[in-house]
C-alpha positions as a Markdown table, in Angstrom:
| # | Residue | x | y | z |
|---|---|---|---|---|
| 1 | Met | 3.7 | 28.8 | 3.8 |
| 2 | Glu | 5.3 | 26.3 | 1.9 |
| 3 | Thr | 3.7 | 24.1 | -0.7 |
| 4 | Val | 3.1 | 20.5 | 0.3 |
| 5 | Ser | 0.7 | 18.6 | -2.0 |
| 6 | Ile | -2.5 | 17.0 | -0.8 |
| 7 | Lys | -5.1 | 14.5 | -1.7 |
| 8 | Thr | -8.7 | 15.5 | -1.1 |
| 9 | Thr | -9.2 | 14.0 | 2.5 |
| 10 | Thr | -9.6 | 16.1 | 5.2 |
| 11 | Leu | -8.5 | 15.8 | 8.7 |
| 12 | Thr | -10.5 | 17.8 | 11.6 |
| 13 | Val | -8.4 | 19.0 | 13.9 |
| 14 | Ser | -9.4 | 20.3 | 17.4 |
| 15 | Ser | -8.5 | 21.0 | 21.2 |
| 16 | Pro | -9.8 | 20.8 | 24.4 |
| 17 | Ser | -7.8 | 23.9 | 25.2 |
| 18 | Phe | -9.0 | 26.6 | 22.8 |
| 19 | Asn | -11.3 | 26.8 | 19.6 |
| 20 | His | -10.3 | 27.0 | 16.2 |
| 21 | Gly | -10.2 | 31.1 | 15.3 |
| 22 | Glu | -10.2 | 31.8 | 19.4 |
| 23 | His | -7.4 | 32.9 | 21.3 |
| 24 | Ile | -4.5 | 30.5 | 22.5 |
| 25 | Pro | -4.2 | 30.3 | 26.5 |
| 26 | Pro | -1.0 | 32.1 | 27.8 |
| 27 | Lys | 0.0 | 28.6 | 29.5 |
| 28 | Tyr | 1.4 | 27.6 | 26.0 |
| 29 | Ser | 2.9 | 30.8 | 24.9 |
| 30 | Cys | 6.2 | 32.4 | 26.1 |
| 31 | Glu | 4.3 | 33.9 | 29.1 |
| 32 | Gly | 3.4 | 30.5 | 30.3 |
| 33 | Glu | 4.8 | 27.5 | 30.7 |
| 34 | Gly | 5.5 | 27.8 | 26.9 |
| 35 | Ile | 4.1 | 23.8 | 26.4 |
| 36 | Asn | 2.3 | 22.3 | 23.2 |
| 37 | Pro | -1.1 | 22.6 | 23.6 |
| 38 | Pro | -3.3 | 19.1 | 23.6 |
| 39 | Leu | -4.9 | 17.9 | 19.9 |
| 40 | Asn | -7.2 | 15.9 | 18.6 |
| 41 | Ile | -7.3 | 14.5 | 15.1 |
| 42 | Arg | -10.4 | 12.9 | 13.6 |
| 43 | Gly | -10.8 | 11.6 | 9.9 |
| 44 | Ile | -7.5 | 9.4 | 9.9 |
| 45 | Pro | -7.6 | 7.4 | 6.7 |
| 46 | Glu | -6.8 | 3.9 | 7.4 |
| 47 | Asp | -3.7 | 3.9 | 5.3 |
| 48 | Thr | -1.8 | 6.2 | 7.6 |
| 49 | Lys | 1.3 | 5.4 | 8.5 |
| 50 | Ala | 2.4 | 8.6 | 10.4 |
| 51 | Leu | 1.3 | 12.1 | 11.1 |
| 52 | Val | 3.2 | 15.3 | 10.7 |
| 53 | Ile | 2.8 | 18.4 | 12.6 |
| 54 | Ile | 3.8 | 21.7 | 11.4 |
| 55 | Val | 3.2 | 24.7 | 13.4 |
| 56 | Glu | 3.9 | 27.9 | 11.9 |
| 57 | Asp | 2.7 | 31.5 | 12.6 |
| 58 | Pro | 2.9 | 33.5 | 8.9 |
| 59 | Asp | 2.3 | 37.4 | 10.3 |
| 60 | Ala | 5.9 | 36.6 | 11.9 |
| 61 | Pro | 7.8 | 40.3 | 10.8 |
| 62 | Asp | 9.8 | 39.5 | 7.6 |
| 63 | His | 9.1 | 35.8 | 7.1 |
| 64 | Val | 6.9 | 32.8 | 8.3 |
| 65 | Phe | 7.8 | 31.5 | 12.0 |
| 66 | Asp | 7.9 | 28.0 | 12.2 |
| 67 | His | 7.3 | 27.1 | 16.1 |
| 68 | Trp | 6.9 | 23.0 | 15.8 |
| 69 | Leu | 8.1 | 20.7 | 13.5 |
| 70 | Val | 7.4 | 16.8 | 14.6 |
| 71 | Trp | 6.9 | 13.9 | 11.9 |
| 72 | Asn | 6.5 | 10.0 | 12.7 |
| 73 | Ile | 3.9 | 10.7 | 14.9 |
| 74 | Pro | 1.9 | 7.3 | 15.8 |
| 75 | Pro | -1.5 | 7.9 | 13.7 |
| 76 | Ser | -3.7 | 7.4 | 17.1 |
| 77 | Gly | -5.6 | 10.8 | 16.9 |
| 78 | Ala | -4.4 | 12.3 | 20.0 |
| 79 | Ile | -1.2 | 14.5 | 20.8 |
| 80 | Ala | -1.0 | 15.0 | 24.7 |
| 81 | Glu | -0.3 | 18.4 | 26.3 |
| 82 | Asn | 4.0 | 19.1 | 26.6 |
| 83 | Ser | 4.5 | 15.9 | 25.0 |
| 84 | Val | 7.2 | 15.0 | 22.0 |
| 85 | Pro | 5.0 | 12.5 | 20.3 |
| 86 | Gly | 7.6 | 12.1 | 17.2 |
| 87 | Ile | 11.1 | 13.5 | 15.7 |
| 88 | Glu | 11.3 | 17.1 | 16.5 |
| 89 | Gly | 12.7 | 19.5 | 14.2 |
| 90 | Lys | 14.2 | 22.7 | 14.1 |
| 91 | Asn | 12.2 | 25.8 | 15.0 |
| 92 | Ser | 12.9 | 29.3 | 14.0 |
| 93 | Arg | 14.6 | 30.0 | 17.1 |
| 94 | Gly | 17.2 | 27.4 | 16.1 |
| 95 | Asp | 16.1 | 25.0 | 18.9 |
| 96 | Ile | 14.2 | 21.6 | 18.5 |
| 97 | Gly | 10.8 | 21.2 | 20.0 |
| 98 | Tyr | 8.0 | 23.4 | 20.7 |
| 99 | Thr | 8.3 | 27.3 | 21.1 |
| 100 | Gly | 4.8 | 29.2 | 22.0 |
| 101 | Pro | 3.7 | 31.8 | 20.6 |
| 102 | Cys | 5.0 | 35.1 | 21.2 |
| 103 | Pro | 4.2 | 37.6 | 19.0 |
| 104 | Pro | 6.7 | 40.8 | 18.8 |
| 105 | Ser | 2.9 | 43.0 | 18.8 |
| 106 | Gly | -0.6 | 42.7 | 18.2 |
| 107 | Thr | -2.8 | 39.7 | 17.4 |
| 108 | His | -0.7 | 36.9 | 15.3 |
| 109 | Arg | -2.2 | 33.5 | 13.6 |
| 110 | Tyr | -1.3 | 30.2 | 14.7 |
| 111 | Phe | -1.7 | 27.4 | 12.2 |
| 112 | Phe | -1.6 | 24.1 | 13.8 |
| 113 | Glu | -1.1 | 22.1 | 10.4 |
| 114 | Val | -1.6 | 18.1 | 10.6 |
| 115 | Phe | -0.7 | 16.0 | 7.5 |
| 116 | Ala | -1.2 | 12.1 | 7.7 |
| 117 | Met | 1.7 | 10.0 | 6.0 |
| 118 | Asp | 1.4 | 6.8 | 3.7 |
| 119 | Gln | 4.8 | 6.1 | 5.2 |
| 120 | Leu | 7.7 | 7.0 | 7.6 |
| 121 | Leu | 9.5 | 9.8 | 6.7 |
| 122 | Asp | 13.3 | 9.0 | 6.5 |
| 123 | Leu | 14.3 | 12.3 | 8.4 |
| 124 | Glu | 17.0 | 12.8 | 11.3 |
| 125 | Lys | 15.8 | 14.8 | 14.2 |
| 126 | Gly | 16.5 | 18.6 | 14.0 |
| 127 | Ala | 15.5 | 18.8 | 10.3 |
| 128 | Asp | 14.2 | 22.1 | 9.4 |
| 129 | Lys | 11.0 | 22.9 | 7.1 |
| 130 | Ser | 12.5 | 23.0 | 3.8 |
| 131 | Met | 13.4 | 19.9 | 4.4 |
| 132 | Leu | 10.6 | 18.5 | 6.0 |
| 133 | Thr | 8.5 | 19.3 | 3.2 |
| 134 | Tyr | 10.6 | 18.5 | 0.5 |
| 135 | Val | 10.6 | 14.4 | 1.8 |
| 136 | Met | 6.8 | 14.8 | 2.8 |
| 137 | Gln | 5.9 | 15.8 | -0.6 |
| 138 | Ser | 3.9 | 13.0 | -2.5 |
| 139 | His | 2.9 | 10.9 | 0.7 |
| 140 | Val | 0.5 | 13.1 | 1.7 |
| 141 | Ile | -2.8 | 11.5 | 1.5 |
| 142 | Ala | -4.6 | 14.1 | 4.4 |
| 143 | Tyr | -5.1 | 17.3 | 5.7 |
| 144 | Gly | -6.3 | 19.5 | 8.4 |
| 145 | Glu | -5.4 | 22.8 | 10.7 |
| 146 | Leu | -6.4 | 24.4 | 13.5 |
| 147 | Val | -5.7 | 28.0 | 13.7 |
| 148 | Gly | -5.1 | 29.6 | 17.3 |
| 149 | Leu | -4.6 | 33.6 | 18.0 |
| 150 | Tyr | -2.4 | 35.2 | 20.5 |
| 151 | Ser | -1.6 | 38.4 | 21.8 |
| 152 | Lys | 0.9 | 39.4 | 24.2 |
| 153 | Ile | -0.8 | 40.4 | 27.8 |
| 154 | Ile | 0.0 | 43.8 | 28.3 |
| 155 | Ser | 0.8 | 44.5 | 32.3 |
């Protein structure tokens, strides 16, 4: 995972669809609808101008797999299921938007990282994670994460 400087305030990230450290329902994976799960974010600082979400799988073979990059999300505290809440970047499949968990084998961890930003980010749709994390530097005022697990269903 790439390093982004983080101040001390912490966000609480949860989902009504799964609990931290538990399995993500197949609906949100390559075996289901492949849509993003709903998220709730609490503890957003008052001076937050936008949120950033990075969803990644550090257990993927060879490298961290980026599942979703989205920025300039209004800091309302709720991300709807199957939504495009802000400007989306390019995931590791080379597509713009969310791609659901789809591990080749075993159980993988999926980190839903949420960053509160002190400004909107000047970044075009389709940017990759290295570009996103570069423009985020020194603008993160709070951070939180939700970790879900996923294993393919064996039929």
